[in-house]
N, C-alpha and C positions, 0 to 999 in steps of 0.2 A: 090515376096513373098506375100502371103495372110496371114494376121493376123486377127483373129476374137477374139474380147474381149467381150464375153457374159456379158450383164448387164452393160457395160461401155457406159454410155450416154454422148453425147457432148452437153454442155449447157454453153453459155457465162457468165451466172450469177454465181457469186461465192457463193451467199447465198444458204445454204443447199446443196452444191455441193461438195461431198466428192472427186470427181475426181480433181477438180480445187484446192481444199484445201490441197490435198495430196502432198507430196514431191516425184515427179516422174522425176528425172533427165534424165533417159534413154529414157523414153517416150517423154519428152520435146525435147531432142536431136533428136530423130527419126522424130518427127513431124516438127521440124525446118529445118532439112537437107534433107528430102525426100518428094517426091510427095505422097500425100495421099488423100483419099476422105472419106466422112462420108455418110453412107447409112441410109435411113429411115428404121425403123424396125417395123413399125406398120401400121395399116390401109390399104388403097388401094395399097401402095407401096409393100406390101407383100401378096396381094390377100385376104385381110380381109375388112370388112365394114369400112367406115370412122370412125376414133376415136377408133377402136378396138385395144387393145394392142396386140403386137406380142409375139412370144416366140421363143426359139432357134430353134425348129423344122421348123417353117415357114421361119425364117431367113436363116437358112442353106440351105433349099430347094431352096429358091429364089436365093441365091448366087450360089449354085451348078448348077442350071438350066440356070442361066444367064438371066432369064426372070421372069415376075410375073406369078405365078401359083395360080389361084383362089382356095382358101382353101374350105374345106367341108362346113364351116359356110356360106360362100357366095353362094356356089352352092345349098345348101339346102334352104337357104333363097329365092333364085331366083326361085327354083322349087315350093316353097309354093306360092310365089307371082304370078307366071304365071299359076298356077294350075296343072303343070305336076307332082308335088308331089303326088297329089290325084289320078293320073292315072298310077302310077308305077306298072307294072304288077307283079313283084315279091312281092311287099308289099300287093297288092290286093289279090294275090293267098294265101299268108300266112294268111291274115285275113279271107278269105273265108274258108280256111281249119279249122281255129279256130272256125268259126261259125258253121260248120258242126259237129265238134267234141264235143265241150263243150259250145260254145257260148260266151266265154270270152278269153281275152288275157292279159298276164302280161306285163306291161310296167315298166321297171326298169331304172331309170336315175337320173342324176344330175339336180336338178330343180333350175336354176338361169339364169340370163341373162349375166353371166360372159363371155360366148362365147369362152372360151379357150378349154374346153373339151365337151361342150354341150351348148344348148340354149333352154330355156323354150318354146320359140315359136315353136320349132320343136315338142316337146311333145304335145303342145296344138293342133297343126295341126294333129298329129297322133290321138289324142282323137276325133277330129272332123271326121276324116276318119273312125274311129271305129264306131262312131254313124251312119255314112252314110251306112256302110256295115252291121250294126246291130250286132256288136260284143261289148260285155261289157268289157271296159278296167279296169283292176285291177292295181292300181298304187302302186309302191314301190318307195317311194321318198327318194332320197339322197340329203341332203341339202349341200350347198356350204360352204361359210365362208372363203374361201381362195381367189378366184377370185372376190368375192363380199364381202360386209360387213359381219363381223362375226355373227351379230344377225339379218340378213335380211330375214331369212327363212319365216317369217310370210307373207310378201308381196307376195312371190312366191306361197305359199300355197293358199292364197286368189285368186290369178290368176287362179290356178288350179280349185279351187272350183267354181269360176265364170264361167269358161269354161264348167265344168260339168253341172252347172245349165242351161247354154245356150243350150248345145246340148241335154240335157234331157228335156228341155222345162219347168223347174220349177224354 
């Protein structure tokens, strides 16, 4: 039997631990009478960067595949780090087409380092590529507040502004 308890964390400390503080006679019986294991649900164990929280999608994919699948966050981070992001033919073609038509491209995205649905470093890399190709990025910023602190948008806007200054040389 495979039983997945989303959001059910195993922690030996009783302090601030609803699972250990709850009255769970059936679960206690199951754990004491049956073999079981606890799986890591974040970071490298599920194909995410170290310390990055997981989510049900990556957890279920890892269990279903029976192996670690590098998630988009890790794959895009690696492509930026090794430079292959800047050489992606489909991305370059899209930017070249935008350059020929109007000279600008709209970038719409979640601007935070939460890493669950996006990462600001990916947008910053795209802005640098736009500068290289000589396409003007028009940013439509969606702030987070769920996977990051509720009032943290200012620091991400500052990072965007700093990158714009860097690529524009001012």
